[in-house]
matplotlib code that plots the C-alpha trace (Angstrom):
import matplotlib.pyplot as plt

x = [1.6, 0.5, 2.9, 1.9, 1.1, 2.3, 0.2, 1.8, 0.3, 1.7, 5.1, 5.2, 4.3, 7.2, 9.8, 8.8, 9.0, 5.6, 4.7, 1.3, 0.1, -1.9, -5.6, -7.8, -10.5, -10.5, -8.4, -10.0, -10.3, -11.9, -9.5, -7.0, -4.0, -5.3, -8.0, -5.9, -4.9, -1.5, 1.4, 4.0, 7.5, 9.1, 12.7, 13.6, 17.1, 16.8, 14.2, 16.7, 15.4, 11.7, 11.4, 11.4, 8.8, 6.5, 7.1, 6.5, 3.3, 2.0, 2.7, 0.9, -2.2, -2.5, -2.0, -4.7, -7.2, -6.6, -6.9, -3.2, -0.9, 2.6, 5.7, 8.0, 11.8, 14.5, 17.6, 19.6, 21.9, 23.3, 23.2, 23.9, 21.0, 18.7, 19.8, 18.8, 15.5, 14.9, 15.7, 13.1, 10.5, 11.2, 10.9, 7.5, 6.5, 5.4, 3.6, 5.8, 8.9, 9.5, 13.1, 14.6, 18.2, 20.9, 23.5, 22.3, 24.9, 25.0, 21.2, 21.4, 22.1, 19.1, 16.9, 18.1, 17.2, 13.7, 13.4, 14.4, 11.7, 9.2, 8.5, 8.2, 10.5, 9.8, 12.1, 11.1, 13.1, 16.4, 16.9, 19.1, 22.3, 23.3, 23.7, 21.7, 18.2, 14.9, 12.8, 9.2, 8.8, 10.9, 9.0, 10.9, 11.3, 12.8, 16.1, 18.0, 15.5, 15.7, 19.5, 19.1, 16.6, 19.1, 21.7, 19.4, 18.7, 22.4, 23.0, 20.1, 21.4, 24.9, 24.2, 25.8, 29.3, 31.3, 32.7, 30.4, 30.7, 28.7, 27.8, 27.3, 26.1, 27.4, 26.3, 22.7, 21.4, 19.0, 21.9, 24.0, 21.1, 20.9, 24.6, 24.7, 21.8, 23.4, 26.7, 25.0, 23.6, 26.4, 29.4, 28.1, 28.9, 32.6, 32.3, 31.0, 33.7, 32.6, 35.6, 34.9, 32.8, 32.7, 30.4, 28.0, 26.3, 22.9, 22.7, 23.3, 26.4, 28.6, 27.5, 28.3, 31.8, 32.3, 31.2, 33.6, 36.5, 35.5, 35.3, 38.8, 40.1, 37.7, 36.9, 35.7, 33.0, 29.7, 27.3, 26.6, 24.4, 23.3, 21.8, 19.1, 17.6, 19.4, 22.7, 21.6, 20.6, 24.0, 25.7, 23.6, 25.1, 28.7, 28.1, 26.5, 29.4, 31.9, 30.0, 29.4, 25.6, 25.5, 28.2, 27.1, 23.8, 22.7, 20.4, 18.8, 16.7, 13.4, 11.4, 11.0, 9.2, 12.4, 14.0, 10.9, 11.1, 14.8, 13.8, 11.2, 13.9, 16.4, 18.9, 18.3, 18.1, 15.9, 15.1, 13.9, 10.4, 9.9, 6.6, 7.3, 3.5, 3.0, 6.0, 4.7, 1.1, 2.3, 4.6, 1.9, -0.6, 2.0, 2.3, -1.5, -1.7, 1.1, -0.5, -3.8, -2.3, -2.4, 0.4, 2.9, 5.3, 9.0, 9.7, 7.5, 9.1, 7.5, 8.4, 9.9, 9.7, 11.9, 10.8, 12.0, 11.3, 8.2, 6.8, 7.6, 5.8, 2.7, 3.0, -0.1, 1.6, 4.2, 1.6, -0.3, 2.9, 3.5]
y = [-11.1, -11.2, -10.0, -10.4, -7.2, -7.6, -5.9, -4.0, -6.4, -9.5, -8.0, -6.9, -10.4, -11.9, -9.4, -9.7, -13.4, -13.8, -17.5, -18.9, -21.4, -24.6, -24.2, -26.2, -26.9, -29.3, -28.6, -26.2, -28.7, -32.1, -34.9, -32.8, -34.5, -34.4, -33.0, -29.9, -27.6, -28.4, -26.0, -25.5, -24.2, -22.0, -20.8, -18.6, -17.6, -14.0, -11.3, -8.8, -10.0, -9.1, -12.3, -14.4, -12.1, -12.9, -16.7, -16.6, -14.5, -16.8, -19.9, -18.3, -17.3, -20.7, -22.6, -20.6, -21.9, -25.4, -24.1, -24.4, -22.1, -21.0, -20.1, -18.0, -17.5, -15.5, -17.6, -14.4, -16.1, -18.1, -21.9, -22.2, -20.0, -21.9, -25.2, -23.7, -22.7, -26.3, -27.4, -24.9, -26.3, -29.8, -28.7, -27.1, -30.4, -28.7, -31.0, -30.0, -27.8, -25.7, -24.6, -22.1, -23.3, -20.9, -23.4, -26.2, -28.7, -27.8, -28.0, -31.8, -32.2, -30.1, -32.2, -35.4, -34.1, -33.3, -36.7, -38.5, -36.5, -37.8, -34.3, -34.1, -31.5, -29.5, -27.1, -23.9, -21.9, -23.5, -27.2, -29.3, -30.7, -32.7, -36.4, -36.9, -36.1, -36.8, -34.0, -34.8, -32.1, -29.3, -26.3, -23.7, -21.5, -23.4, -21.8, -23.6, -22.4, -18.9, -18.9, -19.8, -16.9, -14.6, -15.7, -14.9, -11.5, -10.7, -11.8, -9.6, -6.6, -6.7, -7.9, -11.3, -10.1, -8.5, -9.0, -10.1, -10.5, -12.6, -11.6, -15.0, -16.5, -20.1, -21.3, -22.0, -24.5, -22.2, -19.9, -22.9, -23.8, -20.2, -19.9, -23.3, -22.4, -19.0, -20.5, -23.1, -20.3, -17.7, -20.1, -21.3, -17.9, -17.4, -13.6, -13.5, -13.7, -14.2, -12.3, -12.4, -14.0, -12.7, -13.5, -10.7, -12.5, -12.0, -8.4, -4.8, -3.7, -6.7, -6.9, -3.2, -3.7, -6.8, -4.9, -2.0, -4.6, -6.1, -2.7, -1.8, -4.9, -4.8, -1.2, -2.3, -4.6, -4.7, -6.5, -8.0, -11.0, -10.7, -13.8, -11.8, -8.3, -7.1, -8.0, -6.2, -3.1, -3.0, -3.3, -0.4, 1.8, 0.7, 1.2, 4.6, 5.6, 4.6, 6.6, 3.6, 3.3, 3.8, 1.1, -1.6, -3.6, -5.2, -8.2, -9.2, -12.1, -11.9, -9.0, -7.3, -3.9, -1.9, -3.8, -3.4, 0.4, 0.3, -1.5, 1.2, 3.9, 2.2, 1.5, -2.2, -3.9, -6.8, -9.0, -12.6, -13.0, -15.4, -16.0, -16.2, -16.1, -19.2, -20.9, -20.2, -21.3, -24.4, -25.6, -25.0, -27.0, -29.8, -29.8, -30.1, -33.0, -34.9, -34.4, -35.7, -38.8, -37.6, -38.2, -35.3, -34.8, -34.9, -31.7, -28.9, -26.3, -23.0, -21.4, -17.9, -15.1, -12.1, -8.6, -5.9, -2.2, -3.0, -5.0, -2.1, 0.4, -1.7, -2.8, -1.5, -1.8, 0.7, 3.0, 2.9, 3.9, 0.5]
z = [-13.7, -10.1, -7.5, -3.9, -2.0, 1.6, 4.3, 7.0, 9.6, 8.0, 7.5, 11.1, 12.2, 10.3, 11.5, 15.1, 14.9, 16.5, 16.9, 16.0, 18.5, 18.0, 17.8, 20.2, 17.6, 14.6, 11.5, 9.1, 6.2, 6.0, 6.7, 8.7, 10.2, 13.7, 16.0, 16.5, 13.6, 12.2, 12.7, 10.0, 10.8, 8.1, 8.0, 5.0, 3.7, 4.7, 5.1, 3.8, 0.4, -0.1, -2.2, 1.0, 2.6, -0.3, 0.0, 3.8, 3.4, 0.7, 2.8, 5.7, 3.7, 1.9, 5.2, 6.8, 4.1, 5.6, 9.2, 9.8, 11.8, 10.7, 12.7, 10.5, 11.2, 9.4, 8.8, 8.2, 5.7, 8.6, 8.4, 12.1, 13.0, 10.7, 12.3, 15.7, 14.2, 13.1, 16.7, 17.9, 15.5, 16.7, 20.3, 19.5, 17.8, 14.6, 12.0, 9.1, 8.3, 5.2, 4.6, 2.2, 3.0, 4.0, 2.8, 0.4, 1.7, 5.4, 5.6, 5.4, 9.1, 10.0, 7.8, 9.4, 12.8, 11.6, 10.0, 13.2, 15.0, 12.5, 11.1, 7.2, 5.6, 2.4, 0.6, -1.2, -3.8, -2.7, -2.7, -0.4, -2.1, 0.9, 0.6, 3.8, 4.9, 3.3, 1.7, 0.8, -1.9, -3.4, -4.9, -6.8, -9.8, -12.8, -11.9, -14.7, -17.2, -15.6, -16.0, -19.7, -20.0, -18.4, -20.9, -23.7, -22.2, -22.0, -25.6, -26.7, -24.6, -26.1, -29.6, -29.1, -28.4, -25.6, -22.1, -19.4, -15.6, -13.2, -9.6, -7.9, -4.7, -5.0, -1.5, -2.6, -5.0, -6.9, -7.8, -9.0, -11.3, -12.6, -13.4, -15.0, -17.3, -18.0, -19.0, -21.2, -23.3, -23.4, -23.6, -27.0, -28.5, -29.2, -29.3, -25.7, -23.0, -19.4, -18.0, -14.3, -11.6, -8.0, -5.1, -4.1, -1.1, -2.8, -1.3, -2.5, -0.6, -1.3, -4.9, -5.4, -4.0, -6.2, -9.3, -8.4, -8.2, -11.6, -13.3, -12.1, -13.9, -16.8, -17.6, -21.1, -19.7, -21.5, -19.2, -15.7, -15.0, -11.3, -9.7, -7.9, -7.9, -4.7, -6.4, -9.6, -7.6, -6.0, -9.4, -10.7, -8.0, -8.9, -12.7, -12.2, -9.9, -12.6, -15.2, -17.4, -17.5, -21.3, -21.8, -19.4, -19.5, -16.3, -16.0, -12.7, -11.4, -9.3, -10.8, -7.4, -7.4, -7.1, -9.9, -12.1, -11.5, -12.5, -15.7, -16.4, -15.8, -18.1, -15.3, -15.5, -18.9, -17.8, -14.8, -14.8, -13.3, -10.5, -8.8, -5.0, -4.3, -6.4, -4.8, -1.3, -2.0, -3.9, -1.1, 1.5, -0.6, -0.8, 3.0, 3.3, 0.8, 2.6, 6.0, 4.7, 3.1, -0.5, -3.0, -3.5, -6.4, -5.3, -7.3, -8.6, -10.9, -11.8, -15.2, -15.5, -18.0, -19.0, -17.8, -20.2, -20.7, -22.8, -19.9, -17.5, -19.7, -19.5, -15.8, -14.0, -10.6, -11.7, -13.1, -9.8, -8.0, -6.3]

ax = plt.figure().add_subplot(projection="3d")
ax.plot(x, y, z, "-o")
ax.set_aspect("equal")
plt.show()
């Protein structure tokens, strides 16, 4: 697998919110949208999750191959802030907007504003579930398929029977798809009981606290399905604190470097591999096609895989210390 290595310079650019300006010369590819290079506004869910750094970096790198500039903003899990960022993109008259929505339903109002300004909108990783607003193309992991894979990993980890808990984040469409796929698989087995579901906010601290609450009520729990790797890493902390590492298997979702190391160490049973690099490059390419008058698919889904201990043992990025 290929996981994007972020350079310090690119990371610093994103965190500082540095804005790329329009170039005075012609676009970097034949048939560009205008005499000046296009500018793409990107607002991601949160930079607290490295997954979105990778998407933003890949968008920036791929856009640059077409001579485009990119303005990147951190939505900080706040739909109000993300809406303000869309307002800023409109004021700057960007040529396209890419959103990883902070709230899949609330984002509709932001999309409508961009539509009215004549700016095409694309979504990456997280789709809009709003009944308003037009999105040109959505590029994401096959999250439904990923949820099914997570269900299969849980069944494998606990031998097809036991009590399971879910650490959720139901505000976003991608997570809804994951949990739907997960339940489709595990709910078919009568000897598996999904005993509890609590929100973890998609981050370590809240997920750890949610896991502690679940373990107090269900001390005989056998497994956790966590909707992303930060959630899984938080759950690891709670499980280890409770002294239940041998009893409870944990499955994450993302295959971030820290999670892959946890799989290698046996602290995480498995994680579902997403490809944020491919998501970012694919959505940037979709923007270029649209701006140059080419046909673009309405939805592009990227398959997942399961990352287990055997994969970690043969992972060259772990062997090199990454």
